[in-house]
N, C-alpha and C positions, 0 to 999 in steps of 0.2 A: 339226633346226631346229624342227620342229613341236613336239616334246616340250619343248624349251627355252622356246618361246613360251607353252605351257600353264603351265609352272612359273612363268614371269614373271607371267602373269595371276593365277595362284593367289596368288602372293606379294603382288601389288598388292591383291587382294581382301582377303587376310588383314590386311594393314597398314591398309587403310581400315576394316575392321571393328574392328580393335584400336583405332584412333584414335577412332572413333565411340564405342566403349564407354568408352574412357578419358575422353573429353570429357564424355559423359553422366554418368559417375560423379563427375567433378570438379564438374560443374555441380550435381548433386544434393547433393553434400557442401556446396558453397558455399551453396546455397539452404537446406539444413537448418540450417547454422550460423547463417545470417542469421535464419532463422525462430526458432531457439532463443534467440538474442540478443534479438530483438525481444520474444518472449514473456516472457523472463526480466525484461527491462526493464519491460515492461508490468505483469507480476505484482508486481515490486518497487514500482512506482509505486502500484498498487492497495493493496498491503499497507501502505505508508507512509501513504497517504491514510486508510485505515481506522484505522490506529493513531493518527494525529493526531486524527481525529474522536473516537475513543474517549477519548483523553486529554483533549481539550477538554470532552467531555461530563462526564467524571469531575470535571475541575477546576471546571467551572461548577456542578455539583451540590454539590461540596464547598464552594465559595465561597458559594453561596446558603444552604446549610445553616448555615454558619459565621456568615454575616451575619444570618440569621433568629434564630439563637441569641443573638447579641450584641444584636440589637434587642429581643428578648423580655426578656432580662436587664435591659436598660436601662429598658424600659417598666415591668417589675415593680418595679424599684428606685424609679423615679420615683413609681409609684402607691403603693407602700408608704410612701415619704416623705410623700407628699401625705396619705395616710390617717392616718398618725401625727400629722402637723401638725393635721389636721382634728379628730382625736379629742382631742388635747391642748387645742386651742382650746375645744372643746365641754366638756371636763372642767373647764377653768379657769372657764368662764362660769357 
């Protein structure tokens, strides 16, 4: 009876240890999965934000350059027309 009791105690201890290990492993896995998901989401958000910012910067630069070029062209044309008119008037006089 004494030996049987020991075996029973051993078995209980073993099962408890096993259960604890299993629960810890399971918890760690869940936590790691959660952390990975969180980090991936966070990283994706950061990357998308960065990409959007870069694209906006590029677009703004492109639009500004384009607008400046158009305005300069227009101004040059206007000034040339004005100059031509002025010179013709001067020449006629």
